[in-house]
C-alpha positions in Angstrom: 77.6 101.1 80.2 80.4 102.9 78.4 83.4 100.6 76.1 86.7 101.4 75.4 88.2 99.8 72.4 92.2 100.0 71.2 93.8 98.3 68.5 97.5 98.4 68.3 98.2 101.2 69.4 101.7 101.9 71.2 102.7 98.9 73.8 98.9 98.1 73.8 97.8 95.0 71.7 94.1 95.1 71.8 91.9 96.0 74.7 88.1 96.1 75.6 87.5 97.5 78.5 83.7 98.2 79.8 84.3 101.7 81.7 83.2 101.5 85.7 82.6 104.4 88.3 87.3 103.2 89.5 89.1 102.1 87.8 92.2 100.3 88.1 95.2 99.3 85.7 98.6 97.5 87.3 101.3 96.3 85.4 104.9 96.6 84.4 106.1 100.0 83.1 106.0 100.5 79.6 102.9 97.2 79.0 100.7 100.0 78.3 98.7 101.3 81.4 99.0 105.2 80.4 98.2 104.8 76.6 94.7 103.3 77.7 94.9 106.5 80.2 95.7 108.9 77.6 92.7 107.6 75.3 90.6 107.6 78.4 91.3 111.2 78.7 91.4 111.8 75.0 87.5 111.3 74.7 86.1 111.9 77.5 87.4 115.7 76.9 86.1 115.3 73.9 81.6 117.2 75.0 84.5 120.2 75.8 86.5 120.4 72.8 83.1 120.4 71.2 81.9 123.7 73.6 85.5 125.6 72.9 84.9 124.8 69.3 81.2 126.3 69.1 82.4 129.3 71.6 85.3 130.1 68.7 83.1 129.7 65.3 80.8 132.7 67.0 83.3 134.6 68.7 85.4 134.0 64.9 82.1 135.2 63.3 82.6 138.8 65.6 85.0 140.7 63.6 85.6 142.3 66.7 86.5 140.1 68.9 89.3 139.3 67.8 89.9 136.0 69.6 93.0 133.8 69.2 93.4 130.7 71.1 94.1 127.4 70.7 90.7 126.0 69.6 90.3 129.2 67.1 88.2 128.5 64.2 87.6 129.0 61.0 83.7 130.7 60.8 83.6 129.6 57.4 83.9 125.5 58.2 81.1 123.7 59.9 81.6 122.4 63.5 81.5 119.1 63.0 84.6 119.9 60.3 86.6 121.6 63.2 86.3 119.1 65.8 87.4 116.4 63.2 90.7 119.1 61.9 91.2 119.4 66.4 91.0 116.1 66.9 94.0 114.7 64.3 96.2 117.2 65.8 94.7 116.5 69.4 95.1 112.5 68.6 99.1 113.6 67.3 99.3 115.4 70.5 98.7 112.5 72.9 99.9 109.7 71.3 102.6 110.7 68.6 103.4 110.9 65.7 100.5 108.6 63.5 103.2 107.7 60.6 105.4 104.9 62.2 101.4 103.4 63.7 100.2 99.9 61.6 97.5 101.1 59.5 94.8 98.6 61.5 95.1 100.9 64.4 91.9 102.4 65.5 90.6 103.9 69.3 87.1 103.2 69.8 85.0 104.7 72.8 81.3 103.8 72.6 80.0 106.5 75.1 76.0 105.3 74.7 74.8 102.7 72.5 73.5 105.6 70.0 76.6 107.7 70.6 80.4 106.6 70.1 83.2 108.5 68.1 86.3 106.5 66.5 89.5 107.0 65.1 91.6 105.0 62.4 93.9 105.2 59.8 93.8 105.2 56.3 96.4 105.4 53.4 96.7 106.0 49.9 97.2 109.1 47.2 93.6 110.7 48.1 95.2 111.6 51.7 97.9 114.5 52.8 100.4 112.3 54.5 100.8 108.5 55.2 98.1 106.4 57.7 95.7 109.8 57.4 94.2 109.6 61.0 90.6 109.5 60.3 87.3 110.9 62.5 83.9 108.3 62.1 81.3 109.9 64.3 77.7 108.6 65.5 75.0 109.4 63.8 73.9 111.1 67.1 76.6 113.1 67.1 76.6 114.3 63.7 73.0 115.0 63.3 73.5 117.8 66.9 76.1 119.4 64.8 73.4 119.7 61.7 71.5 121.2 64.8 73.6 123.2 66.0 76.2 124.6 63.7 76.3 127.8 63.8 73.8 128.3 67.1 75.7 130.1 69.8 75.4 133.7 69.5 77.6 136.4 71.2 76.7 139.8 73.6 79.2 141.9 74.5 80.0 140.6 77.9 80.5 137.3 75.1 78.7 134.0 75.0 75.3 134.4 75.2 74.8 132.0 78.8 71.1 130.8 78.0 73.0 129.2 74.6 75.3 128.0 76.1 73.7 126.2 79.3 71.1 124.4 75.6 73.9 123.9 73.7 75.9 121.9 76.4 72.5 120.7 78.0 71.5 118.5 74.6 75.9 117.8 73.9 76.1 116.4 77.3 73.0 114.2 77.3 74.0 112.6 73.7 77.2 111.8 75.5 75.5 111.1 78.6 78.9 112.4 80.4 78.7 115.4 82.4 81.7 115.4 83.8 85.0 117.4 84.0 88.4 115.6 83.5 91.9 116.4 86.0 94.9 114.6 84.4 97.6 113.9 87.3 99.9 111.9 85.1 103.3 110.7 86.4 107.1 112.3 86.9 105.6 115.1 88.5 107.9 116.1 91.2 110.3 117.8 88.1 107.6 120.6 87.8 106.9 120.9 91.7 110.5 121.0 91.6 110.9 124.0 89.2 107.8 125.8 90.7 109.1 129.2 91.2 110.3 129.2 87.5 107.2 127.4 86.3 105.2 130.9 85.4 108.2 132.3 84.2 109.1 129.3 82.0 105.5 129.0 80.5 105.0 132.5 80.0 108.2 132.6 77.7 107.4 129.5 75.4 105.8 130.6 72.3 103.0 128.6 70.7 104.7 125.9 68.9 106.4 124.7 72.0 103.3 124.9 74.6 101.7 122.5 71.1 104.8 120.5 71.3 104.1 119.5 74.7 102.1 116.5 75.6 98.2 117.8 75.9 97.8 115.6 79.3 100.8 117.3 80.4 99.9 120.9 79.6 97.5 120.5 80.5 97.6 119.3 84.3 100.9 122.4 84.0 98.0 125.1 83.0 95.5 123.2 86.1 97.8 123.9 89.0 99.6 127.4 87.3 95.6 128.6 87.3 95.0 127.0 91.1 98.4 127.9 92.7 96.5 131.6 94.2 93.6 129.6 95.7 96.1 128.4 98.6 97.3 131.3 99.3 95.7 130.8 102.6 96.2 127.4 102.7 93.6 124.8 102.6 91.4 126.5 105.5 91.6 130.0 103.2 89.7 127.9 100.0 86.4 130.1 98.4 84.1 127.0 99.6 85.2 126.4 102.6 85.3 130.2 104.0 81.9 130.8 102.8 80.4 126.9 103.8 79.3 126.2 100.3 81.1 123.3 100.5 78.3 120.6 100.3 80.3 118.2 102.0 79.3 117.8 106.1 82.5 119.1 108.5 83.4 115.4 109.1 83.7 114.6 105.9 85.9 117.8 105.0 87.3 117.1 107.9 88.5 113.2 107.7 89.5 114.7 103.7 92.0 117.2 105.7 93.4 114.7 108.1 94.3 112.5 105.2 96.0 114.5 103.3 98.4 115.9 106.3 99.0 112.5 106.9 99.8 111.6 103.8 102.5 115.4 103.0 103.3 115.9 106.9 102.2 119.6 107.1 99.8 121.7 104.8 100.8 123.1 101.8 100.4 126.7 101.2 100.8 129.5 98.7 102.6 132.5 99.8 104.3 135.4 98.2 104.7 133.5 94.5 106.6 130.2 96.2 104.6 127.2 97.6 105.2 126.0 100.9 104.8 122.5 102.8 104.2 124.5 106.6 105.0 122.4 109.5 103.4 121.4 113.1 105.1 124.1 114.5 104.5 126.4 112.1 108.2 126.5 110.3 107.8 126.2 106.6 110.0 123.9 104.0 109.7 125.7 100.3 108.5 122.6 97.8 112.0 122.8 96.3 113.7 122.0 99.0 111.2 119.2 100.1 111.5 115.3 99.9 110.6 113.3 96.4 107.2 112.3 98.2 106.4 115.5 99.4 107.0 117.0 95.5 105.4 114.3 93.8 101.9 113.6 95.5 101.3 117.2 96.7 99.4 118.2 93.7 97.4 115.5 93.9 96.2 116.0 97.2 95.6 120.1 96.3 93.5 118.5 93.1 91.4 115.7 94.9 90.6 117.9 97.6 89.8 121.0 95.6 87.3 119.8 93.7 86.2 117.6 96.9 84.9 120.2 98.5 83.5 121.9 94.9 81.2 118.3 94.8 81.8 118.7 91.3 81.1 115.6 89.1 84.8 114.9 87.5 86.6 112.4 86.8 90.5 111.9 88.0 93.1 110.2 86.0 95.7 109.8 88.3 99.5 108.0 87.6 101.2 106.3 89.9 99.7 108.4 92.5 102.4 106.3 95.1 105.3 107.2 93.5 107.9 108.4 96.3 105.9 106.9 99.2 106.6 104.9 102.1 103.3 102.3 102.7 101.7 103.7 104.9 101.4 107.0 102.7 100.3 104.8 100.5 97.5 103.4 101.9 96.5 106.7 103.4 96.5 108.3 99.7 94.4 105.4 98.4 91.7 106.6 100.9 91.7 109.7 100.0 91.2 108.3 95.9 88.3 106.1 97.4 86.8 108.9 100.1 86.4 111.2 96.8 85.0 108.7 94.4 82.5 107.9 96.6 81.1 111.9 96.4 80.4 112.3 93.1 83.4 111.6 91.6 84.8 108.8 89.4 88.9 106.8 89.2 91.3 106.1 87.0 93.9 104.5 88.1 97.7 103.7 87.1 99.7 101.8 90.0 102.5 99.3 90.4 102.2 98.8 93.6 100.9 96.2 95.8 100.0 98.7 99.5 97.2 100.2 96.5 95.8 97.3 95.6 95.9 96.2 98.8 94.1 99.0 100.6 91.3 99.0 98.1 90.8 95.4 98.5 90.4 96.3 101.8 87.3 98.6 100.6 85.6 96.4 98.7 85.7 93.6 101.6 84.7 95.3 104.5 81.3 96.7 101.5 80.1 93.2 101.6 80.5 92.7 105.1 76.2 92.0 106.5 74.7 94.7 107.4 75.0 93.1 110.9 78.4 93.7 111.0 78.8 97.3 109.5 79.2 99.5 112.7 82.2 97.0 113.7 83.4 97.3 110.2 83.1 101.3 110.5 84.8 101.3 113.6 88.4 99.1 111.2 87.3 101.2 108.5 85.5 104.2 108.2 82.0 103.4 106.0 82.6 106.9 103.7 85.8 104.6 102.2 84.2 101.8 101.0 83.9 100.7 97.8 81.6 99.9 95.9 82.3 96.0 93.7 79.9 97.0 91.1 80.8 100.1 90.0 84.7 98.9 90.2 86.7 97.4 87.7 90.6 96.3 88.0 93.2 95.6 85.0 96.0 94.0 84.5 98.1 94.7 81.4 100.8 92.3 80.2 102.4 91.9 76.7 99.7 94.3 75.1 96.9 92.0 76.1 94.5 93.6 78.9 93.1 91.1 81.7 89.8 91.5 84.0 91.9 90.6 87.0 88.6 90.4 89.4 87.5 87.4 91.9 84.1 86.8 89.8 83.3 85.3 93.5 84.5 87.7 96.5 84.7 90.9 94.4 88.0 91.6 94.7 91.6 92.1 93.1 93.1 88.5 92.7 96.3 88.1 95.5 98.6 87.4 92.7 97.9 90.3 90.5 98.9 92.2 93.5 102.2 91.1 94.2 103.0 88.9 91.2 107.2 89.0 92.3 106.7 88.1 95.7 106.2 84.8 94.6 108.7 84.7 92.5 111.1 86.1 94.8 109.7 83.6 97.4 110.3 80.5 95.1 113.8 82.0 94.1 114.7 81.8 98.1 113.2 78.1 98.9 115.4 77.4 96.2 118.5 78.7 97.7 117.6 77.7 101.0 117.1 73.8 99.9 120.3 74.2 98.5 121.8 75.3 100.9 119.8 72.2 103.4 121.2 69.3 100.6 125.2 71.1 100.6 124.7 70.7 104.6 123.2 67.0 104.3 126.0 66.3 101.9 128.4 67.3 104.3 127.4 65.5 106.6 127.8 62.1 104.7 131.1 63.2 104.1 
């Protein structure tokens, strides 16, 4: 099982996590949930970084190509060195400057027993900057780079497909991971609010300005700009639905659509250069005039549904899906996430919501019921939403430490973690009530 280790990065003092198919993180703001989510994104996208660098290396060796992009590589340096250089820049764009970080900071992801990547800091006169970012690659990866340096060939149409297929197949085997990563950050409503201006704003930014963006936010922004035209005819107009190549049953697609519509209170459409929420009566509201809840959730729903119907292997990293949503909608969006998870995808979820955690517990509990009760239980909660505790884990982040908050006996999230503050509020109310009762008794005595 993959393992993530973080030591003294941001608010996280130390954590060591087994990475399961569905992971949830809860805790107060600024406790380190986003730091962990970004660390997972950082490591799980390395295989894609390697592919892009190899392609860039091949194109750079072809004078006529004129290739220039974020991964632009010098054809004279090795693929391993190009990756190390890129991972240093990627670290700075994900977590900020290393200068203020303690020298003991490190983070490591162990993909398999023989494949790992570690990021640490070194200081001394031998390095160009204080707290120099040091990359340690496992033997398997180093050996892969030796075998595959300058092995992609270029045709008049670009990188040779057979070469690329062979390269990626071997790479995915080493990492034991073929999934793509879709990061959905918190604070989505501002991007949605500026919907009509986004294309212009992003197009007018120079490379330096784009590079100053947090890399997770940049990935999210570019993804939605690219996918908007796919929704010109709404969800029903998506290519995989029109061609019938989804690979999912109509019942599952309908279930996902219904959940999405319940949450959004309408359907999404990108028409004539503007994003719209189409209401039941056929009228529409421009996205920048919709509710804050709709603005926050619309692209969670679009991305979940878009990749769900394609049946690709996707890791969704979703921050605070409950933002600005009524508790009922929080339940529905959690169920949609569970549905997507159960069909070839995996989830990393950060949340503050007891409604999200409570819904997850219901889905976990339903799966543990005896098979004799399956039929009746599925009338309460559809079986397609049930979660398997074997592939699920939940963590509580507090004071720089990360604590597993799964009950090992009943295989559910511990009740005291679901709504920790409610007990405090109830205790305060009981104390006030007791104080009033005491005062009443004193008055009666007088």
